[in-house]
C-alpha positions in Angstrom: 114.0 102.9 122.2 112.8 101.8 118.6 113.3 105.0 116.1 110.1 105.6 113.8 110.9 105.0 110.4 109.2 107.0 107.4 108.3 105.8 103.9 108.9 108.5 101.3 106.4 108.5 98.3 108.3 110.9 95.9 110.2 108.3 94.3 107.6 105.8 94.1 105.3 107.7 92.2 108.1 108.6 89.8 109.0 105.0 89.2 105.5 104.2 89.1 105.3 106.5 85.9 108.5 105.4 84.4 108.1 101.4 85.2 104.6 100.5 85.0 104.8 98.6 81.6 108.4 96.7 82.6 107.1 95.7 86.2 103.7 94.2 85.5 105.5 91.5 83.3 108.2 90.7 85.9 106.8 90.6 89.4 103.3 90.2 90.0 101.0 87.4 89.1 97.5 88.6 89.3 95.7 85.4 88.3 93.4 83.3 90.9 96.2 80.5 90.8 98.9 80.1 93.2 102.3 80.8 92.1 104.9 77.8 92.1 107.3 77.7 95.2 111.0 77.4 94.3 112.6 78.7 97.7 112.7 77.7 101.3 111.8 78.7 104.9 110.9 81.8 106.6 114.2 83.1 106.8 115.6 81.3 103.6 112.7 83.0 101.8 115.0 85.7 101.6 118.0 83.6 100.3 117.7 83.7 96.6 117.0 86.8 94.4 113.7 87.0 95.3 111.8 87.0 98.3 108.1 85.2 98.4 105.1 86.8 100.2 101.6 85.4 100.2 98.5 86.8 99.3 95.4 85.0 100.8 91.9 86.2 99.8 88.5 85.2 98.9 88.6 85.3 94.9 85.3 83.5 94.3 82.3 83.2 96.6 80.2 85.3 98.5 83.4 87.5 99.8 85.1 88.2 96.4 82.9 91.0 95.9 84.9 92.5 98.7 88.4 90.6 98.8 89.6 90.8 95.2 90.1 94.4 95.3 92.3 93.7 98.5 94.2 91.6 96.7 94.8 93.9 93.4 96.0 96.6 96.1 98.4 94.5 97.9 99.7 93.5 94.2 100.1 97.5 93.4 102.2 97.9 96.3 104.7 94.9 95.9 104.8 96.4 92.0 105.5 99.6 93.2 108.3 98.4 96.0 109.9 96.2 93.4 110.2 99.2 90.9 111.6 101.1 94.0 114.5 98.5 94.6 113.0 95.6 96.4 113.4 94.7 100.1 116.5 94.2 101.3 118.1 94.4 97.6 115.3 91.7 96.6 112.2 91.6 94.2 109.2 90.5 95.9 107.4 87.5 94.6 103.9 87.0 95.4 102.5 83.8 95.9 98.4 83.8 95.5 96.1 81.6 96.9 91.9 81.6 96.9 90.1 81.2 100.3 87.0 80.6 98.5 85.0 82.3 101.3 85.5 79.3 103.3 87.0 79.4 106.5 88.5 75.7 106.8 90.1 76.7 103.4 91.9 79.8 104.6 93.6 77.9 107.1 94.8 75.1 104.6 96.0 77.5 102.1 97.7 79.2 104.9 99.5 76.4 105.9 100.3 75.8 102.6 101.9 79.3 102.3 104.0 78.6 105.3 105.2 75.3 104.8 105.5 74.1 101.2 106.0 77.8 99.7 107.7 78.9 102.5 106.5 82.4 102.1 108.0 85.2 104.3 105.0 86.6 105.5 101.2 86.7 104.1 98.7 89.4 103.3 94.8 88.2 103.8 91.7 87.5 105.1 88.4 89.9 105.7 86.1 88.2 107.9 86.9 87.4 111.3 86.1 83.8 110.8 88.9 83.4 108.3 91.2 85.2 110.7 90.3 82.9 113.5 90.8 80.0 111.2 94.1 81.1 110.5 95.3 82.3 113.4 96.3 79.0 115.1 97.9 78.1 111.9 100.3 81.1 112.0 100.8 80.8 116.0 101.9 76.9 115.3 104.3 77.5 112.6 105.5 81.3 113.5 104.2 82.6 110.5 103.4 86.2 110.3 99.9 87.5 108.8 98.9 91.1 108.0 95.0 91.3 108.5 93.7 94.4 106.6 90.0 94.6 107.8 88.3 96.6 110.6 87.0 93.7 113.1 85.4 93.2 116.4 88.4 93.8 118.5 89.0 91.5 121.7 92.1 90.0 120.2 95.8 90.2 120.0 98.0 87.5 118.4 101.8 87.7 118.3 101.7 86.4 114.8 99.2 89.2 113.4 99.3 92.6 112.5 96.2 94.5 112.4 96.0 97.1 109.4 92.1 97.7 109.8 90.2 99.2 112.7 89.9 97.8 116.3 86.8 98.7 117.7 87.7 101.6 119.2 88.6 103.0 116.0 85.4 102.1 114.2 82.6 100.8 116.2 82.3 102.6 119.4 82.9 105.9 118.1 80.2 105.7 115.5 77.6 104.2 117.9 78.5 107.8 119.9 78.3 110.0 116.8 74.7 108.4 116.0 73.7 108.8 119.7 74.9 112.3 119.3 72.7 112.9 116.1 69.7 112.1 118.3 69.2 108.3 117.2 68.6 106.3 120.3 66.7 103.2 119.0 69.0 100.6 117.2 68.5 97.9 115.0 71.1 95.7 114.8 71.3 93.5 111.6 74.4 91.3 111.0 75.7 88.3 109.2 75.8 85.1 111.3 79.5 84.9 112.4 81.8 86.2 115.0 82.6 89.7 113.9 78.8 90.8 113.8 77.6 88.8 116.9 81.0 89.8 118.6 80.2 93.7 117.6 76.7 93.7 118.6 77.3 92.6 122.4 80.1 95.6 122.6 77.4 97.8 120.8 74.4 96.8 123.4 76.4 97.3 126.2 77.7 100.8 125.1 74.0 101.8 124.1 73.1 100.7 127.8 75.9 102.7 129.1 75.1 105.8 126.9 71.5 106.1 126.9 70.6 104.2 123.9 68.0 101.5 123.0 68.6 98.2 121.1 65.1 97.9 119.1 65.8 94.3 117.7 68.8 92.1 116.7 68.9 89.8 113.5 71.4 87.4 111.8 71.4 85.8 108.8 73.9 83.3 106.8 76.7 84.9 104.6 75.3 84.9 101.2 71.7 85.4 102.4 69.6 87.2 99.9 65.9 87.1 101.2 65.4 89.9 103.6 61.4 90.9 103.5 60.6 89.5 106.8 63.6 91.1 108.7 62.4 94.4 106.8 58.9 93.8 108.1 60.2 93.5 111.5 62.3 96.6 111.4 59.1 98.6 110.1 57.4 97.2 113.1 60.2 97.9 115.6 60.2 101.6 114.0 64.3 102.2 115.2 65.8 105.6 114.6 68.7 103.9 112.7 69.8 100.4 111.3 73.5 99.2 112.7 74.4 97.1 109.6 77.2 94.6 110.2 76.6 92.3 106.9 79.2 91.2 105.0 79.5 90.2 101.3 76.8 90.4 98.7 74.1 90.0 101.1 74.4 93.7 101.6 73.1 93.8 97.6 70.1 92.0 98.5 69.5 93.8 101.7 69.3 97.4 100.6 67.7 96.9 97.1 64.7 95.2 99.1 64.9 98.0 101.8 64.6 100.8 99.1 61.5 98.8 97.5 59.7 98.7 100.6 59.9 102.0 100.2 62.3 102.6 103.4 65.0 105.8 102.6 67.9 106.7 104.2 65.3 109.7 105.2 63.4 107.4 106.8 65.6 104.9 108.7 69.5 105.7 108.1 71.6 102.6 107.9 75.0 103.2 109.3 77.7 100.2 107.7 80.9 98.8 108.8 81.3 96.7 106.3 80.1 98.8 103.1 83.0 100.8 101.5 83.1 102.1 97.8 83.6 98.8 96.2 80.8 97.7 97.6 78.5 100.6 96.4 79.5 99.6 93.0 77.9 96.4 93.2 74.4 97.8 95.3 74.3 100.8 93.6 75.0 104.3 94.8 71.0 105.1 93.7 70.0 102.4 96.4 72.4 103.8 98.9 72.4 107.4 98.6 72.3 109.1 102.0 73.0 106.3 104.2 76.4 106.2 106.2 79.6 104.2 106.7 82.1 104.1 109.5 85.8 103.9 108.4 89.2 105.5 108.6 89.6 106.0 105.0 88.0 106.8 101.6 88.8 107.3 98.2 87.7 111.2 98.8 90.0 111.4 101.8 92.2 114.6 101.1 96.1 113.8 101.5 98.4 114.0 98.9 99.7 110.2 99.6 96.0 109.2 98.6 96.0 111.4 95.3 99.0 109.2 94.4 97.6 106.4 95.4 94.0 106.6 93.7 95.8 107.6 90.7 98.1 104.7 90.5 95.4 102.2 91.4 93.4 103.5 88.6 96.1 103.8 86.3 97.0 100.0 87.1 93.2 98.6 87.1 91.1 101.1 85.2 89.5 104.4 85.3 86.2 102.6 86.8 87.8 101.0 89.9 87.4 102.6 93.4 89.5 102.6 96.3 88.3 102.0 99.5 89.3 101.3 103.4 90.0 97.8 103.4 91.8 98.1 99.8 93.9 101.2 101.2 94.6 99.0 105.0 95.9 95.7 102.6 98.1 98.2 100.3 99.7 99.9 103.6 100.3 96.3 105.0 102.8 95.4 102.3 104.7 98.8 102.8 104.6 98.4 106.4 106.0 94.9 106.7 108.4 96.0 103.8 109.8 98.9 106.4 110.0 96.4 109.1 112.1 93.8 107.1 114.7 96.7 106.2 114.8 97.8 109.6 115.3 94.5 110.8 117.7 93.8 108.2 116.1 90.4 108.1 112.5 88.4 107.0 113.0 86.2 110.2 109.5 86.6 111.9 110.7 87.4 115.5 113.3 90.1 114.5 110.6 91.2 111.8 108.1 91.7 114.8 110.6 93.8 117.2 111.4 96.1 114.5 108.1 97.1 113.6 107.2 98.9 117.0 107.0 102.8 116.4 107.4 102.3 112.3 105.5 105.4 111.0 104.0 105.5 107.5 102.5 108.4 105.3 99.8 106.3 104.6 96.6 107.4 102.0 94.6 107.9 105.0 97.2 109.8 107.0 99.8 109.1 109.1 99.8 106.0 110.7 102.3 104.3 113.4 102.4 100.9 114.4 101.8 100.0 118.0 104.2 97.4 119.5 102.1 96.2 122.2 99.2 95.3 120.0 100.4 95.2 116.8 97.4 97.0 115.3 98.0 100.7 114.0 97.2 104.3 115.2 94.3 105.5 112.6 91.8 108.3 112.3 87.9 107.6 112.7 85.8 108.9 109.8 82.4 108.9 108.9 81.0 109.6 105.6 77.9 109.5 103.8 77.0 108.0 100.4 76.6 110.4 97.6 74.8 110.2 94.6 78.0 109.9 92.5 78.9 106.5 94.6 81.7 108.5 96.8 81.4 109.3 100.5 81.0 113.1 102.1 83.1 112.9 105.2 80.8 114.2 108.1 82.7 113.3 111.2 86.6 112.8 111.8 88.9 112.5 114.8 91.2 115.1 114.8 94.2 112.8 115.4 94.7 109.1 114.7 93.1 107.0 117.7 95.3 104.8 119.7 94.3 101.1 119.5 92.8 99.7 122.0 91.4 96.1 121.3 90.7 94.9 124.3 88.6 98.0 125.2 90.7 98.5 128.9 89.6 102.3 128.4 86.0 101.5 128.7 84.4 100.7 132.1 80.9 99.6 130.6 83.3 96.8 128.5 84.3 94.9 131.5 82.2 91.9 131.0 83.3 91.9 127.5 87.2 91.9 127.9 87.4 88.2 128.3 85.7 87.2 125.0 
């Protein structure tokens, strides 16, 4: 039986205060350019004085509004770990690549990081389209990807660890909560790719089982900015709630045009699953006030670890910066991988995966534990309402972290979806 490993924060916080200036110059590259490779092999990535790790996010294009800050959080974690002695006594060296909001580019860069840069692991992705583009590359080359964003579930891969929520840790409980609040008629609006379409299949099955109704369903391409026609359809459908799975900067256009059309959160509340504090900065709290989002973490989450995390993130990147769920999930992914490597005594992918089972981390969101069967993590579910200051007021939380169920084995109504 694998013993849990608990990561302590006190030394990290102390070293942060003493070492920011020295470490920033020596252990991270925060530009959008890749770092030149100088060591070799998944195993040999740890054979020199450094261990190379890949960071692969959209640093340009429609998804950069969300992904740049996740990259920043991963670099912060690397900096903290290096300041605290590194991993296996070696410093982590980030190799940064830009997926450019283009799914074939994500696959190409993943291959480069594994084959040419010979990184020990990769932290990256946001959209399910980017993850699914990378998945066969990691499985073919036996690389290791840590994916930090909530997604539609119905997937497990031996070469991916998922530190964002799966369906039963975000979508399903948020639909149940809305139904409990008296919202029966759902209008489903999403970007046109795998996550929103699969999520909405799940939502429609759940609504049918739990007494809700689908009032309408629309999809727009990523980067789409004209929502007047869809807003008119929403007005005609008169739903109780809009369930929003738009991603990227399309959210800016949609919410501003919704407000311009005279529809407020009191008229038709919107619950989003890809709008967090970082997106609120880009859209405007005055536009979003009163609407909802379902996540597992908010900047306002009350844990001692979160107070330290928010302080460190703002000290590194500026007081105007905010933390958010995917930012935190990217940050803890680095710590969880580092703990698994320390436990395994090697960066070898197969040994790291075996060692990861049962590792527990006192994360900013609260205690998380790696489920070795699915390579997801136990997470609390939280629903928040957006306030005038751009922060979330938590209106619902599960009492304990929820066991991940990516294939929806625990839901009879999902039987027809499990093979997708």
